[in-house]
N, C-alpha and C positions, 0 to 999 in steps of 0.2 A: 504493500500500500504506500509506504513512504520511501522516497528516494531523495538523496542530497548530492549536489555537485558544487564544488568550489572552483570558481574561475581563476585564471592566472593572476588577476589583480586583487584577489581576496574576497570578491563578492560571492555570496552563497545563494544558490538556487535550490529550493526544496519543493517537492510536490507530494500531494496525497491524491492518488488516482481513485476516483469514484465513478466507474463507468455507468452506473445505473442512474446518475444524475443528469439533468438537462443543463444545469448552470455551471459556472466556474466562479470561484471567489479568489481574488488576487490581493495579496497584502504586501505592502512595502514597509518592512520593519527596520527600525533604526535602534541600535542598542544605546540610546541615551534618553534621559528623562530628567526630572527636576532635581534628583540628588546628584547629578553630574555638574550642576550649575554653581559657579562662584556666587557668593552672597549678592554682589552688586548686580548680577544678571539673573537673579531669581525670577523665574517666569519666562525665560528666553525660549525654551523648547516649546512651550505652549503658544507663545507669540508666533514663532516660526510655523507651527502647525496651522494657525489661522492664515498666515500670509501666503502659504503655498497654494491656497485656494483663490488668491486674489489676482491672478493673471501671470502668464508666461510670455515669452517672446512671440509665440504664435497663437496663443489663446487668451481671450479676456476671461475675467471671472465667470461671466455668464456662459461663455463658450466651453469652459471647463465642465460646468454642471451639465450643459446641454450635450456634451460629447458622451456622457455616461447615461444620463436620464433619457436622452433622445434615442437610445437603443434599448430602452426598457430596463436599465440597470439602476443602481444607486451607488453613491460615493460618500465616504465619511472618513473620520480620523479620530484618534484619541492620543492623549499624552498621559503617561503614568510616571511613577518615581524612577523607573529604570528603563522604560521602553516608550517609543513613539511608533504609531502604526497608521498608515494611510491605506485604506482598503476599498475595494470596489467589487461589485458582483453583477453579472449579466449572463445571458445565454452563452453556452460554451463556445459557439462560433464567433463570439465577439472578444475573445481573449486578447488578441493583438491590439485592439482598440483600447481596452482597459489598461493594458501594460503601458501603452504609449502615453495615455493621460497621466498615469501615476508617475512615470519617470520624467515626463515633461515638467510636471509640478516640482519634482525634486531638483532637476538639473538646470531648468531654465526659468525659474520664477524671477520676476522683475524686481520685486521689493520696491515698488513705486513709492516714493515719499508720501504722496497723497494717500495711498492705501494704508501705509504704515500709520499715519495719523488717524485715519478713520477706524482702523482695527484696534488701535490703542484704546479708543473710547469705547468700542464694543466690548473689549475685555474688561474694562472698568465697570461696565454695566453688568457683565457676568459676575464679577466679584461682588458688586452691590446686591445682586439678586441672591447670591449665596448667603450673604450676611443677613438678608431679610428672611431666610428660611432657617429657623432654629435647628432643624434636623441636620442641615448641612453645616451650619455654623459650629455646632457642638463637636462635629468631627474634625473641623479645622483646628479648634482649640485643643482637642485631644492630641493631634499630631504634634503640635507645639509643646504640649506637656510631656508626651512620651519621649520625644527626641529634641530636647531643648538646644538651641544654639548650634544647629547642624542642619545639613540639607534635607534630611528626611522630615524634619519638623517644619519646613517652610511650605507655603501653599504652592501647588502646581501652577496656579495661574499667575503667581507673583503678587506684588502689591502695587498700589497706585504710585508709590514712590519709585520702585524699581522700573515700572513700565515707563514712567515719565523720563527717567534717566537713560533709557535705551535708545541708541541712535541706529540709523541704517547700517553704519559700519559695524556696530556691535552684532547686529543680527546676521549680516552677511558673513562676517568673520567667524562667528560661532558655527554657522552652517558649514562653511568650508573646512573648519578644523575638526568638527565632531561627526558630521554625517558622511562617513568615509566607508570604502569597501569593506574594511576589516570588521565593521560592526553593522553591516547592512545585509538584509536578507530579502529576497524576492520569494514569496511563498504562494503557491497556487494549489487550490483544491477543487475537485469536481471532475467533470468529464473532460479529461485531457490525457496526454502522454508526456512523460518526463523529458525525453530528448528534444521534441519541438519547443518545449518551454525553455530549456537551456539555450537552444540556438537563438530563440527570440531575445532573451535577456542579453546574450553575448554581444549582440549588435550595439548595445548601449554601453558596454563595459569600459571602453576606452575613454568615455566622457566623465568618469568618476575621478575626483581629485585624489591624489595619493597623500596619505597622512597616517600617523600612528593611531591606534585605537585609543580613545579617551578613557580615563580612569575616574572613579569616584572616591570620595573621602570615606573611609570606613565608619560605620556607625559606632557610637560610644554611649556609655551610660555610667554615670556616677551615682545613680539613685540608691539611697540607703533606707528610705521609708516611703510610705504612700504619699502621693501628691494629689492635691485637689485644686481645681481652677473653676471659679464661679464667674459667669458673666451675667450680671443682673440686668434683666430686660422685662418690660411689661408684656407678658405673653399669656395665652390661655392655658398652656401646659408647661411643665418643666421637661426639657429634653436632657437626658443623661447619656453619657458614654463612658463606660468603664473599660480602659485599655490595659491589657496585661502583656508585658514583653515576653516573647516566647523564643522561637528558634528560626533559623534561616531555612531557605529551600534546600540547602545542602545537607541539613541535619536529618538523620534517619528517624528521629522522633516526630518528624512532620506527619508521618502516616498515623501514628497513634493520636497526634493532636487533631488531625482531620476527623477521626472518628469521635474523639472526645468532644469536639465542637458540635458534632451532630447530636450527640447525647445531651449536651448542655443547652443548645439554643438555636439550632439551624432551622428546625421545622416545627410544625404544629404538634408533633409527638414528643418534642424535646421537654426536658425537665422544667426549664424556665417558662416556656409557654404554658405548660399545664399548671404549674404552681402559681404563677403570677396572674395569668389571664383566665384560664378555665376554672381553677379552684376558687380564686378570690376576686376576679374581675377588677384588678387594680390597674390594668393597662390594656389599651387596644393593641399595641404593637410592642413586642419585646423579642429580640433575636441576637444571635452572636455570629461573628464573622472572623475567620482567620486571614491574615495576610502574610505572605512570605517574600522576603527580599534576599539578595545575594548573601548577606552576612548578618541578617537580623530578621525579626518577625514580631507579630503581635496578634492578639485575639481581642476583639472588641465586642462588648455587650452593650446594646443600644436599646433605649426605651423612651416612649413619650407617655407622660402620666400626669394626673392631677398633682399639683404641688403638695397638697396635704398628704399624699401617699409616698413621697420620696423616701422617707426614712423606712417605712414598711417594706417597700420594694427592695431597697438596698440591703436590708437585713435578710430578705429572702434570697437575693442573689449571693450574698456572702455565705449564707447557709449552704446553698447548692455547691459553691466552690469547695467549701469545707467537706461536704459529703463525698465529693469526687476524690479529694485527697485521702479521706479516711477509709474508703471502701471501694473495691473494684466493681464495675458494673456487672450485672447478672449476665449469664450466657444469653438469655433471650434479648436483653437490651443491646448487647454487643452485636448479636446477629441482625437485629433490626437496623442498627446504625450502619453496619457494614453493607447490608443489602441496599440501603438507601443510597449510600455514596456510590457504590458500584453501579447501581441503576441510573443515577444521575450522569455518570460518565458515559454509559452506553447510550442513553437518550440524547445527550448533547452532541455526540459524535455522528449522529444521523445527518447533521447539517453540514453543508460545505463551508459555511462561514466558521463554524466551530472547529472543524477539522483544520482550517487555515490558521485559526487562533492557537490551536493545540500545537501545531508544528512551529509557529513563530515563537511562542512562549517557551517551548522546550529547548529550541536551538539557542535562543538568546540567554535563557536561564541556566541551561546545563551544558551547552555546547554539543548536544546530541539530542536525538528524539527518543524519549522514553515511550515505548509503545504502550498503548492502553492495557494490553494483556499483562505487561510487567507491573504496571501500577496496581491493577486489580489483584494480581497475585500477592503483591506486598501488603495490600490492605487486608487480604484474607489471612495473612500470617500474624497480624496484630493480635496480641492477647489482652485479656482483661487486665492482667498485671501491668502490661506496658502502658495501658491507658491510665491506670492509677499512678504509675511512676511519672508519667508526663504531668499529671495534675500536681503531684508533689513537687516536681521541679519548677513548675511555672506559677502555680497559684499560691504565691508567697507575698507577704505584705510589701516587701521592698520592690515588687514588680507591678504594683497596682497604681493606676493613674485614673482619676475621676474628673470629668469635666461636666459642667451643667450650664445650660442657658435657661434662666429661670427668674421668676419674680422675687425669689428669695433675696433678702438683703445681706445675709451672712452665711458663710459655709461652715460655721463652727460645729453645728450638729453633725453634718455628714463627715467632716474631718475627724471628729471624735469617733464616729462609727468605724471609720477605716483605720484609726490609730495613727492618723497623720499629725 
Protein backbone atom coordinates (compact mmCIF):
# COMPACT_ATOMS: atom_id res chain seq x y z
CA UNK A 1 0.00 0.00 0.00
CA UNK A 2 2.74 2.48 0.95
CA UNK A 3 5.78 3.39 -1.16
CA UNK A 4 8.44 6.03 -0.52
CA UNK A 5 11.07 7.48 -2.86
CA UNK A 6 13.65 10.12 -2.04
CA UNK A 7 14.81 12.24 -4.98
CA UNK A 8 18.43 13.28 -5.45
CA UNK A 9 17.83 16.72 -3.92
CA UNK A 10 16.38 15.20 -0.71
CA UNK A 11 12.72 15.76 -1.59
CA UNK A 12 10.58 12.78 -0.50
CA UNK A 13 7.65 11.39 -2.47
CA UNK A 14 5.28 8.94 -0.78
CA UNK A 15 2.09 7.28 -1.95
CA UNK A 16 -0.75 5.19 -0.57
CA UNK A 17 -2.35 3.30 -3.43
CA UNK A 18 -6.12 2.85 -3.01
CA UNK A 19 -7.30 1.43 -6.34
CA UNK A 20 -10.94 1.20 -5.22
CA UNK A 21 -11.15 5.00 -4.81
CA UNK A 22 -12.23 7.53 -7.43
CA UNK A 23 -10.36 10.45 -5.88
CA UNK A 24 -6.80 11.34 -5.09
CA UNK A 25 -5.64 13.42 -2.11
CA UNK A 26 -2.36 15.28 -2.46
CA UNK A 27 -0.47 16.81 0.44
CA UNK A 28 2.52 19.14 0.41
CA UNK A 29 4.07 18.63 3.86
CA UNK A 30 6.76 20.83 5.38
CA UNK A 31 8.52 19.80 8.58
CA UNK A 32 8.31 23.20 10.26
CA UNK A 33 5.75 24.76 12.54
CA UNK A 34 5.42 27.23 15.36
CA UNK A 35 8.01 25.62 17.63
CA UNK A 36 10.71 26.20 15.00
CA UNK A 37 10.17 29.96 15.10
CA UNK A 38 12.42 32.41 16.96
CA UNK A 39 10.43 34.55 19.40
CA UNK A 40 10.45 37.72 17.25
CA UNK A 41 8.99 35.70 14.34
CA UNK A 42 6.29 33.93 16.35
CA UNK A 43 3.48 33.20 13.89
CA UNK A 44 5.61 33.30 10.73
CA UNK A 45 4.72 29.75 9.59
CA UNK A 46 1.01 30.46 9.93
CA UNK A 47 1.45 33.82 8.17
CA UNK A 48 3.26 32.08 5.28
CA UNK A 49 0.48 29.49 5.13
CA UNK A 50 -2.04 32.28 4.52
CA UNK A 51 0.12 34.09 1.99
CA UNK A 52 0.72 31.08 -0.24
CA UNK A 53 -2.97 31.31 -1.16
CA UNK A 54 -2.71 34.98 -2.13
CA UNK A 55 -1.22 34.75 -5.60
CA UNK A 56 1.72 33.39 -7.61
CA UNK A 57 3.53 34.58 -10.71
CA UNK A 58 0.98 32.83 -12.92
CA UNK A 59 -2.17 32.69 -10.77
CA UNK A 60 -4.08 35.26 -8.76
CA UNK A 61 -5.61 34.28 -5.42
CA UNK A 62 -8.93 33.74 -7.18
CA UNK A 63 -7.32 31.63 -9.90
CA UNK A 64 -5.65 29.41 -7.28
CA UNK A 65 -9.00 28.50 -5.76
CA UNK A 66 -10.67 28.23 -9.18
CA UNK A 67 -7.95 25.88 -10.42
CA UNK A 68 -8.97 23.33 -7.78
CA UNK A 69 -12.64 24.09 -7.10
CA UNK A 70 -13.27 24.45 -10.82
CA UNK A 71 -12.43 20.79 -11.33
CA UNK A 72 -14.68 19.66 -8.49
CA UNK A 73 -11.98 19.55 -5.83
CA UNK A 74 -11.08 21.40 -2.67
CA UNK A 75 -7.95 23.05 -1.30
CA UNK A 76 -6.90 23.84 2.26
CA UNK A 77 -3.97 24.01 4.66
CA UNK A 78 -3.04 23.90 8.34
CA UNK A 79 -0.12 24.82 10.55
CA UNK A 80 0.73 23.00 13.77
CA UNK A 81 3.61 23.09 16.23
CA UNK A 82 5.87 20.85 14.13
CA UNK A 83 4.30 20.59 10.67
CA UNK A 84 2.65 22.62 7.94
CA UNK A 85 0.50 20.98 5.28
CA UNK A 86 -1.13 22.25 2.08
CA UNK A 87 -3.55 19.71 0.69
CA UNK A 88 -6.00 19.25 -2.17
CA UNK A 89 -8.34 16.55 -3.36
CA UNK A 90 -10.14 15.87 -6.64
CA UNK A 91 -10.91 13.08 -9.08
CA UNK A 92 -7.86 10.86 -9.69
CA UNK A 93 -7.42 12.01 -13.29
CA UNK A 94 -6.80 15.56 -12.02
CA UNK A 95 -3.67 14.67 -10.05
CA UNK A 96 -1.30 16.66 -12.27
CA UNK A 97 -3.42 19.80 -11.88
CA UNK A 98 -3.54 19.46 -8.09
CA UNK A 99 0.22 18.96 -7.91
CA UNK A 100 0.87 21.96 -10.14
CA UNK A 101 -1.29 24.24 -7.99
CA UNK A 102 0.34 23.15 -4.73
CA UNK A 103 3.90 23.47 -6.00
CA UNK A 104 3.13 26.75 -7.75
CA UNK A 105 1.97 28.09 -4.38
CA UNK A 106 5.15 26.95 -2.64
CA UNK A 107 7.71 27.83 -5.31
CA UNK A 108 6.28 30.94 -6.97
CA UNK A 109 4.16 32.86 -4.48
CA UNK A 110 4.55 36.61 -4.98
CA UNK A 111 4.32 37.85 -1.37
CA UNK A 112 2.78 41.02 -2.68
CA UNK A 113 3.18 43.80 -0.06
CA UNK A 114 -0.49 44.77 -0.45
CA UNK A 115 -1.57 41.17 0.21
CA UNK A 116 0.80 40.94 3.17
CA UNK A 117 -0.85 43.99 4.69
CA UNK A 118 -4.36 42.64 4.13
CA UNK A 119 -3.56 39.17 5.42
CA UNK A 120 -1.88 40.60 8.51
CA UNK A 121 -5.24 42.18 9.42
CA UNK A 122 -7.10 38.94 8.61
CA UNK A 123 -4.90 37.01 11.04
CA UNK A 124 -5.40 39.65 13.70
CA UNK A 125 -9.14 39.08 13.29
CA UNK A 126 -8.52 35.34 13.63
CA UNK A 127 -6.64 35.98 16.88
CA UNK A 128 -9.43 38.25 18.17
CA UNK A 129 -12.03 35.64 17.29
CA UNK A 130 -10.12 33.04 19.31
CA UNK A 131 -9.94 35.34 22.32
CA UNK A 132 -13.71 35.84 22.08
CA UNK A 133 -14.21 32.05 22.25
CA UNK A 134 -13.52 30.90 25.81
CA UNK A 135 -13.06 27.27 24.69
CA UNK A 136 -10.22 28.38 22.42
CA UNK A 137 -8.80 30.99 24.77
CA UNK A 138 -8.45 28.55 27.67
CA UNK A 139 -6.38 26.22 25.48
CA UNK A 140 -4.04 29.05 24.47
CA UNK A 141 -3.58 29.93 28.14
CA UNK A 142 -2.87 26.29 28.89
CA UNK A 143 -0.11 26.07 26.28
CA UNK A 144 1.56 29.10 27.83
CA UNK A 145 1.24 27.55 31.29
CA UNK A 146 2.44 24.08 30.24
CA UNK A 147 5.42 25.35 28.24
CA UNK A 148 6.35 28.79 29.61
CA UNK A 149 8.90 31.00 27.83
CA UNK A 150 9.50 28.58 24.97
CA UNK A 151 8.16 27.99 21.45
CA UNK A 152 5.67 25.24 22.39
CA UNK A 153 3.95 27.74 24.67
CA UNK A 154 3.53 30.43 22.02
CA UNK A 155 0.40 30.76 19.86
CA UNK A 156 0.59 29.24 16.38
CA UNK A 157 -1.00 32.39 14.99
CA UNK A 158 1.55 34.69 16.62
CA UNK A 159 0.50 37.90 18.33
CA UNK A 160 -0.47 41.34 17.10
CA UNK A 161 2.98 42.57 18.11
CA UNK A 162 4.95 39.89 16.23
CA UNK A 163 2.69 40.19 13.18
CA UNK A 164 3.16 43.97 13.05
CA UNK A 165 6.93 43.56 13.23
CA UNK A 166 7.14 41.04 10.37
CA UNK A 167 8.30 42.42 7.02
CA UNK A 168 8.21 40.90 3.58
CA UNK A 169 11.94 40.18 3.92
CA UNK A 170 11.30 38.20 7.12
CA UNK A 171 8.61 36.11 5.43
CA UNK A 172 10.49 35.40 2.21
CA UNK A 173 13.72 34.75 4.08
CA UNK A 174 12.09 32.28 6.46
CA UNK A 175 10.45 30.45 3.54
CA UNK A 176 13.75 30.10 1.67
CA UNK A 177 15.65 28.93 4.75
CA UNK A 178 13.09 26.54 6.23
CA UNK A 179 10.87 25.17 3.44
CA UNK A 180 13.60 23.07 1.86
CA UNK A 181 13.80 19.59 0.24
CA UNK A 182 15.26 17.92 3.34
CA UNK A 183 12.03 18.51 5.27
CA UNK A 184 9.50 18.51 2.42
CA UNK A 185 7.21 15.64 1.45
CA UNK A 186 4.81 15.20 -1.42
CA UNK A 187 2.23 12.65 -0.32
CA UNK A 188 -0.53 11.29 -2.54
CA UNK A 189 -3.24 8.80 -1.60
CA UNK A 190 -6.07 7.36 -3.68
CA UNK A 191 -6.39 5.91 -7.15
CA UNK A 192 -2.82 6.29 -8.41
CA UNK A 193 0.45 4.50 -9.12
CA UNK A 194 3.68 5.34 -7.35
CA UNK A 195 6.05 5.67 -10.31
CA UNK A 196 3.98 8.22 -12.29
CA UNK A 197 3.65 10.30 -9.11
CA UNK A 198 7.43 10.26 -8.62
CA UNK A 199 8.01 11.25 -12.24
CA UNK A 200 5.53 14.11 -11.94
CA UNK A 201 7.17 15.48 -8.78
CA UNK A 202 10.68 15.07 -10.20
CA UNK A 203 9.87 17.65 -12.88
CA UNK A 204 9.76 20.31 -10.15
CA UNK A 205 12.71 19.10 -8.05
CA UNK A 206 15.38 21.38 -9.51
CA UNK A 207 13.39 24.46 -8.46
CA UNK A 208 13.66 23.79 -4.73
CA UNK A 209 16.31 25.84 -2.89
CA UNK A 210 19.16 23.92 -1.27
CA UNK A 211 19.52 24.50 2.47
CA UNK A 212 20.06 22.41 5.62
CA UNK A 213 17.11 21.02 7.51
CA UNK A 214 15.97 23.47 10.23
CA UNK A 215 16.01 22.44 13.90
CA UNK A 216 13.81 23.33 16.87
CA UNK A 217 14.70 24.21 20.45
CA UNK A 218 14.11 21.20 22.76
CA UNK A 219 11.22 21.42 25.20
CA UNK A 220 12.09 22.01 28.83
CA UNK A 221 10.29 22.06 32.15
CA UNK A 222 11.39 23.24 35.54
CA UNK A 223 7.95 22.63 37.08
CA UNK A 224 8.04 21.48 40.69
CA UNK A 225 4.39 21.88 41.74
CA UNK A 226 0.97 22.41 40.12
CA UNK A 227 0.36 25.65 38.25
CA UNK A 228 -2.92 27.56 38.00
CA UNK A 229 -3.74 30.41 35.60
CA UNK A 230 -7.07 32.24 35.84
CA UNK A 231 -8.32 34.69 33.21
CA UNK A 232 -11.26 36.54 34.72
CA UNK A 233 -13.95 37.35 32.19
CA UNK A 234 -17.69 37.81 32.32
CA UNK A 235 -18.94 34.61 30.71
CA UNK A 236 -21.96 32.36 31.09
CA UNK A 237 -19.77 29.34 31.83
CA UNK A 238 -16.35 28.60 33.22
CA UNK A 239 -14.06 26.87 30.76
CA UNK A 240 -11.35 24.76 32.33
CA UNK A 241 -8.37 22.97 30.82
CA UNK A 242 -6.22 20.71 32.95
CA UNK A 243 -2.97 19.91 31.16
CA UNK A 244 -0.66 17.10 32.22
CA UNK A 245 2.84 16.79 30.79
CA UNK A 246 3.32 13.28 29.44
CA UNK A 247 5.70 11.75 26.86
CA UNK A 248 6.88 12.24 23.29
CA UNK A 249 5.81 10.38 20.18
CA UNK A 250 9.11 8.46 20.41
CA UNK A 251 8.28 7.03 23.86
CA UNK A 252 6.93 3.48 23.98
CA UNK A 253 4.57 4.54 26.78
CA UNK A 254 2.53 6.42 24.16
CA UNK A 255 0.58 3.26 23.38
CA UNK A 256 -0.46 2.80 26.99
CA UNK A 257 -1.24 6.50 27.23
CA UNK A 258 -3.44 6.31 24.14
CA UNK A 259 -5.57 3.62 25.79
CA UNK A 260 -5.41 5.38 29.14
CA UNK A 261 -6.87 8.50 27.52
CA UNK A 262 -9.73 6.49 26.04
CA UNK A 263 -10.57 5.06 29.43
CA UNK A 264 -10.31 8.48 31.06
CA UNK A 265 -12.16 10.85 28.75
CA UNK A 266 -12.08 10.28 25.00
CA UNK A 267 -15.67 9.18 24.41
CA UNK A 268 -19.11 8.82 25.97
CA UNK A 269 -18.13 5.53 27.60
CA UNK A 270 -15.20 7.14 29.39
CA UNK A 271 -14.99 7.54 33.14
CA UNK A 272 -15.07 11.34 33.11
CA UNK A 273 -18.10 11.55 30.82
CA UNK A 274 -20.00 9.01 32.89
CA UNK A 275 -19.09 10.45 36.29
CA UNK A 276 -19.37 14.18 35.50
CA UNK A 277 -22.15 14.32 32.90
CA UNK A 278 -24.21 11.14 33.06
CA UNK A 279 -24.18 10.50 36.83
CA UNK A 280 -24.26 14.08 38.11
CA UNK A 281 -25.20 16.34 35.19
CA UNK A 282 -22.43 18.83 36.04
CA UNK A 283 -21.24 19.56 32.49
CA UNK A 284 -22.48 19.31 28.94
CA UNK A 285 -19.02 18.66 27.56
CA UNK A 286 -16.00 17.02 29.21
CA UNK A 287 -13.29 15.15 27.36
CA UNK A 288 -9.56 14.44 27.29
CA UNK A 289 -7.10 14.60 24.41
CA UNK A 290 -3.42 13.55 24.13
CA UNK A 291 -0.84 15.40 22.02
CA UNK A 292 2.56 14.03 21.07
CA UNK A 293 5.57 16.06 19.91
CA UNK A 294 9.10 15.03 18.95
CA UNK A 295 10.45 15.38 22.49
CA UNK A 296 7.43 16.11 24.70
CA UNK A 297 3.72 15.57 25.05
CA UNK A 298 0.64 16.35 27.08
CA UNK A 299 -2.84 15.15 27.94
CA UNK A 300 -5.52 17.80 28.29
CA UNK A 301 -8.86 17.46 30.12
CA UNK A 302 -11.33 20.13 28.98
CA UNK A 303 -14.77 21.05 30.25
CA UNK A 304 -17.33 23.84 30.12
CA UNK A 305 -19.52 24.13 33.21
CA UNK A 306 -21.48 26.36 35.54
CA UNK A 307 -19.06 28.36 37.66
CA UNK A 308 -20.71 27.09 40.86
CA UNK A 309 -19.67 23.55 39.85
CA UNK A 310 -15.98 24.18 39.22
CA UNK A 311 -14.76 22.81 42.54
CA UNK A 312 -17.04 19.76 42.37
CA UNK A 313 -15.90 18.87 38.86
CA UNK A 314 -12.21 19.33 39.66
CA UNK A 315 -12.59 17.11 42.71
CA UNK A 316 -14.14 14.42 40.50
CA UNK A 317 -11.41 14.77 37.85
CA UNK A 318 -8.66 14.49 40.45
CA UNK A 319 -10.42 11.47 41.95
CA UNK A 320 -10.43 9.72 38.56
CA UNK A 321 -6.75 10.47 38.04
CA UNK A 322 -6.04 9.03 41.47
CA UNK A 323 -8.12 5.90 40.73
CA UNK A 324 -6.10 5.23 37.59
CA UNK A 325 -2.88 5.57 39.57
CA UNK A 326 -4.05 3.23 42.30
CA UNK A 327 -5.65 0.42 40.33
CA UNK A 328 -5.27 -1.05 36.87
CA UNK A 329 -8.38 -1.05 34.64
CA UNK A 330 -10.42 -4.22 34.46
CA UNK A 331 -9.98 -6.64 31.59
CA UNK A 332 -13.35 -5.62 30.18
CA UNK A 333 -12.56 -1.90 30.34
CA UNK A 334 -9.19 -2.44 28.69
CA UNK A 335 -10.78 -4.54 25.95
CA UNK A 336 -13.37 -1.86 25.20
CA UNK A 337 -10.73 0.87 25.07
CA UNK A 338 -8.48 -1.18 22.81
CA UNK A 339 -11.31 -2.12 20.46
CA UNK A 340 -12.40 1.53 20.29
CA UNK A 341 -8.95 2.87 19.40
CA UNK A 342 -8.26 0.12 16.85
CA UNK A 343 -11.72 0.64 15.37
CA UNK A 344 -11.07 4.38 15.03
CA UNK A 345 -7.81 3.66 13.18
CA UNK A 346 -9.56 1.31 10.77
CA UNK A 347 -12.51 3.62 10.12
CA UNK A 348 -10.34 6.69 9.54
CA UNK A 349 -8.09 4.96 7.01
CA UNK A 350 -11.00 4.29 4.66
CA UNK A 351 -10.58 7.92 3.54
CA UNK A 352 -7.96 9.07 1.02
CA UNK A 353 -7.48 12.28 3.00
CA UNK A 354 -6.78 10.38 6.19
CA UNK A 355 -4.40 7.99 4.42
CA UNK A 356 -2.55 11.02 3.10
CA UNK A 357 -2.43 12.48 6.63
CA UNK A 358 -1.24 9.18 8.09
CA UNK A 359 1.68 8.97 5.67
CA UNK A 360 2.67 12.63 6.09
CA UNK A 361 2.54 12.59 9.88
CA UNK A 362 4.41 9.27 10.11
CA UNK A 363 7.21 10.29 7.78
CA UNK A 364 7.74 13.70 9.39
CA UNK A 365 7.26 12.36 12.91
CA UNK A 366 9.25 9.12 12.70
CA UNK A 367 11.20 9.26 9.45
CA UNK A 368 9.34 6.15 8.33
CA UNK A 369 5.79 4.90 7.87
CA UNK A 370 4.49 2.84 10.78
CA UNK A 371 1.95 0.60 9.12
CA UNK A 372 -1.50 0.47 10.71
CA UNK A 373 -1.02 -3.25 11.39
CA UNK A 374 2.11 -2.47 13.43
CA UNK A 375 0.30 0.17 15.47
CA UNK A 376 -2.71 -2.07 16.10
CA UNK A 377 -0.46 -4.95 17.12
CA UNK A 378 1.35 -2.74 19.62
CA UNK A 379 -1.99 -1.52 21.02
CA UNK A 380 -3.10 -5.13 21.49
CA UNK A 381 0.07 -5.83 23.47
CA UNK A 382 -0.61 -3.10 26.06
CA UNK A 383 -1.43 -4.59 29.46
CA UNK A 384 -3.57 -3.21 32.27
CA UNK A 385 -0.38 -2.94 34.32
CA UNK A 386 1.25 -0.75 31.68
CA UNK A 387 -1.75 1.58 31.77
CA UNK A 388 -1.52 1.89 35.54
CA UNK A 389 2.25 2.46 35.27
CA UNK A 390 1.67 5.28 32.77
CA UNK A 391 -0.87 6.85 35.13
CA UNK A 392 1.63 6.65 37.98
CA UNK A 393 4.34 8.22 35.81
CA UNK A 394 2.24 11.10 34.52
CA UNK A 395 -0.60 11.84 36.93
CA UNK A 396 1.63 13.55 39.46
CA UNK A 397 1.17 16.96 41.16
CA UNK A 398 4.30 18.45 39.61
CA UNK A 399 2.93 17.71 36.12
CA UNK A 400 -0.49 19.38 36.56
CA UNK A 401 -1.38 22.71 34.94
CA UNK A 402 -4.85 24.22 35.23
CA UNK A 403 -6.20 27.19 33.29
CA UNK A 404 -9.62 28.79 33.59
CA UNK A 405 -11.56 31.42 31.65
CA UNK A 406 -14.19 32.31 34.20
CA UNK A 407 -16.14 34.98 36.07
CA UNK A 408 -14.22 33.86 39.17
CA UNK A 409 -12.31 36.73 40.75
CA UNK A 410 -9.76 34.51 42.53
CA UNK A 411 -8.05 31.20 41.85
CA UNK A 412 -7.37 30.58 45.54
CA UNK A 413 -9.88 27.74 45.97
CA UNK A 414 -8.84 25.78 42.88
CA UNK A 415 -5.14 26.34 43.61
CA UNK A 416 -5.64 24.90 47.09
CA UNK A 417 -7.49 21.93 45.60
CA UNK A 418 -4.51 21.14 43.34
CA UNK A 419 -1.98 21.84 46.09
CA UNK A 420 -0.48 24.72 44.09
